[in-house]
C-alpha positions, 0 to 999 in steps of 0.5 A: 329695369331701365326703360329705353326708347326704341330707335329703329335706325339704330338697328339699321345702322348696326346692320349696315356696319356689319355688312360693310365689314363683311364686304371689306373682308370679302374684297380684301380676300378676293384681291389676295386670291387674284394675285396667287399664281395657280397651278395649271394643266394645258388642255389637249385634243387627241385625234386620229389622222390617217395612220397615226394618233395626234396629241395637240397641247396648248402650251403658250409661253412654255420654253421648248427646253423645259418640255420633257417627253418620256415613254415608260411602261406604255405611258407617255408623260409630257412635263414642262413649266411656264414661268412668270414674267421675270421683269414684273414684280408681284405687287405690279399685278392687278389681276392674275388669271393664267396659271404658272408653274410646272405641269405633267400630263400622262397618257396610256398608249395602246399596244397598237402604237409604234413607240419607236417612231413618235415625233414631237413638234412645237409651233405657235404655242402648240405642242403636236405629238404624233403617235404612229400606228404599228404596220400590222394594225394599219388597214390593208387593201386586198386586191382581187385577182382574176 
């Protein structure tokens, strides 16, 4: 059995080399992940405004022509696409946090919605979808007669 002199710094140097390697791998992986465009789902607010429900979706930089709104089997589906900048090469990005690509949101409609009168408008990156209630479900004021 060979006798070797114990050197406490040898173990510290080996530990430092392992930690350096681990941090280099984490940094490389993180940089690669920073440049991967992620899927996205636009946030939506749903609120009641008088005799209608309103859906308000945040869809900045989504071209109006890519938006598709359909009603089928009492479900409202909104689809669209946000495209990446065509003039910017992927290698020119330093970080990419915003999602790109297609999205789809589906909402179940109550039987009280008049699907024949739904309106949609887009302004300043906000899509407003107005869902009017049917006449028969709107509150009616009854006057008292003498």
